[in-house]
Phi, psi and omega in degrees: 000135177285142177300144184253135174299148183209168169229160180253139175239132177266140176220170177238139178223108177050050175083001178245143176281143175234134173258134180236121177271125182233129175266181176295344182259352176141192182293127180255318182200158179227140180287160176287151179307128178081358182287139181285160178305312184295317180299316180299313182295321179296321181282322190263343188304310184289305182294332179272357181054051179272129178267228181277152173294138179226082181309134179094343181293340182262003187304324182291341183252341188302314182294318181294320181299310181294320179295315179296315180299317179299314180299311181300317180295333179270357180080023178255150174288124182295142178287324177228149181254138176292144176283138179255144177225069188270150181244131177181178178285181183301315181294318179301311181295324177294319180295310182296325178291319178297318177298310181302333182277355179285123184294152174309132179084357179256168178228156176220137178278161179302319181295316178295322178297315177301315179298314180298331179276355178083021180225064187300336180267002184254044183300318180293320177296319178296320178298317179295320178294320176299311180297329183258016179306135187284349186215052172289146006270006180290330163259101193286073181299338178292351178267000177264125187232165178280183183296340179269004180081016182261141172290131177256108183226090185302141175298147181088344175286128183296342180267356187304311180300314181292320178298316181296318181299311182293320178300313178293321180298323182274345181304130177087350176283149179264141176286147177240000000 
């Protein structure tokens, strides 16, 4: 895949800066909470197939991205959803699409997610793809739970705090 021009949008999530790489087609990757711009680009450039910076190419998506992030952090259903432009193999894209389809306020188990992605026997691979999703919370990994209905957010994972926050904020919300 050829590297794609992108722009960076800065956002804030619970006191941490987030860098969001957006192509002309949508959100491609998001930095870890508190990660510097340079560290994010060094980590994300190759797997996300990011090319040169193209200021302004993300303008069509930037307001929706900020609005959706703010709504999710406040525990509100977003009025509009950001368009995603994720890079991965067929299974990764199927898993991330299935996660993105989980409605606000709903939960899905790893086993159900594997089935929805067309790989019912690949539960561990699906769990790894959930953990490594390139754009949480736009790919709402906090809605994926174990068989007991518990959020699995390993210590040391840079997204654990944000996943727990979003999971609690959506608890008790009804899916539409």
